[in-house]
C-alpha positions as a Python dict, from the first residue, in 0.01 Angstrom:
ca = {
    (1, 'X'): (0, 0, 0),
    (2, 'X'): (-115, 343, -96),
    (3, 'X'): (232, 446, -209),
    (4, 'X'): (203, 246, -530),
    (5, 'X'): (1, 532, -675),
    (6, 'X'): (324, 734, -676),
    (7, 'X'): (425, 527, -979),
    (8, 'X'): (278, 570, -1326),
    (9, 'X'): (208, 207, -1407),
    (10, 'X'): (107, 285, -1764),
    (11, 'X'): (446, 446, -1825),
    (12, 'X'): (629, 151, -1669),
    (13, 'X'): (412, -100, -1858),
    (14, 'X'): (479, 74, -2189),
    (15, 'X'): (850, 135, -2130),
    (16, 'X'): (926, -228, -2043),
    (17, 'X'): (648, -390, -2245),
    (18, 'X'): (527, -547, -1920),
    (19, 'X'): (243, -791, -1941),
    (20, 'X'): (268, -912, -1580),
    (21, 'X'): (246, -712, -1258),
    (22, 'X'): (401, -868, -946),
    (23, 'X'): (387, -729, -596),
    (24, 'X'): (500, -854, -259),
    (25, 'X'): (269, -799, 32),
    (26, 'X'): (-98, -797, -65),
    (27, 'X'): (-238, -640, 254),
    (28, 'X'): (-570, -477, 156),
    (29, 'X'): (-522, -525, -218),
    (30, 'X'): (-440, -163, -303),
    (31, 'X'): (-160, -268, -538),
    (32, 'X'): (-377, -525, -713),
    (33, 'X'): (-664, -277, -744),
    (34, 'X'): (-430, -17, -892),
    (35, 'X'): (-277, -266, -1137),
    (36, 'X'): (-622, -378, -1252),
    (37, 'X'): (-671, -33, -1403),
    (38, 'X'): (-387, -98, -1652),
    (39, 'X'): (-498, -421, -1820),
    (40, 'X'): (-201, -641, -1733),
    (41, 'X'): (-237, -995, -1869),
    (42, 'X'): (-157, -1132, -1524),
    (43, 'X'): (-137, -978, -1177),
    (44, 'X'): (43, -1174, -907),
    (45, 'X'): (50, -1072, -543),
    (46, 'X'): (255, -1267, -290),
    (47, 'X'): (138, -1262, 72),
    (48, 'X'): (312, -1437, 360),
    (49, 'X'): (34, -1401, 620),
    (50, 'X'): (-227, -1679, 581),
    (51, 'X'): (-526, -1476, 707),
    (52, 'X'): (-450, -1184, 471),
    (53, 'X'): (-396, -1430, 186),
    (54, 'X'): (-732, -1594, 253),
    (55, 'X'): (-914, -1258, 253),
    (56, 'X'): (-743, -1152, -72),
    (57, 'X'): (-822, -1482, -244),
    (58, 'X'): (-1190, -1428, -163),
    (59, 'X'): (-1175, -1066, -281),
    (60, 'X'): (-1026, -1154, -623),
    (61, 'X'): (-1192, -1494, -664),
    (62, 'X'): (-1386, -1385, -974),
    (63, 'X'): (-1091, -1219, -1146),
    (64, 'X'): (-917, -1471, -1370),
    (65, 'X'): (-603, -1267, -1428),
    (66, 'X'): (-527, -1217, -1056),
    (67, 'X'): (-329, -1477, -861),
    (68, 'X'): (-285, -1433, -487),
    (69, 'X'): (3, -1653, -380),
    (70, 'X'): (67, -1762, -22),
    (71, 'X'): (441, -1753, 23),
    (72, 'X'): (760, -1580, 124),
    (73, 'X'): (857, -1333, -147),
    (74, 'X'): (1206, -1293, -1),
    (75, 'X'): (1296, -1621, -172),
    (76, 'X'): (1211, -1474, -513),
    (77, 'X'): (1404, -1158, -427),
    (78, 'X'): (1715, -1368, -360),
    (79, 'X'): (1677, -1580, -675),
    (80, 'X'): (1627, -1270, -890),
    (81, 'X'): (1916, -1090, -717),
    (82, 'X'): (1687, -788, -673),
    (83, 'X'): (1807, -481, -486),
    (84, 'X'): (1567, -212, -360),
    (85, 'X'): (1599, 134, -510),
    (86, 'X'): (1466, 301, -194),
    (87, 'X'): (1618, 247, 151),
    (88, 'X'): (1395, 146, 440),
    (89, 'X'): (1388, 487, 612),
    (90, 'X'): (1291, 663, 289),
    (91, 'X'): (1024, 404, 220),
    (92, 'X'): (880, 445, 570),
    (93, 'X'): (870, 823, 521),
    (94, 'X'): (700, 787, 182),
    (95, 'X'): (440, 551, 327),
    (96, 'X'): (374, 779, 623),
    (97, 'X'): (331, 1083, 397),
    (98, 'X'): (103, 894, 158),
    (99, 'X'): (-113, 760, 442),
    (100, 'X'): (-127, 1104, 605),
    (101, 'X'): (-234, 1266, 278),
    (102, 'X'): (-485, 987, 216),
    (103, 'X'): (-642, 1036, 559),
    (104, 'X'): (-637, 1416, 524),
    (105, 'X'): (-829, 1392, 198),
    (106, 'X'): (-1097, 1171, 354),
    (107, 'X'): (-1203, 1425, 614),
}
């Protein structure tokens, strides 16, 4: 997801002394690629779709600190009692704007 670049991962990593980056929904690996720039000890991406998972596993096969997990991240969300900070409509708008800007910059 291109929208991850809206967040300063170095600032978050430093503020919370984070050594692990976890994302839900691997898709093309944008989140993993972005996190790789910040030297996390471990990067975990959870993907529910088997074909996307398979592609991501191949992509990051040679990277020892990246784990691509096939699974339903909603279970972890429930266990951790996590609540989103951004509502769905706002997230959709952010994603649309980011994708639009991304495509505009490519032409």
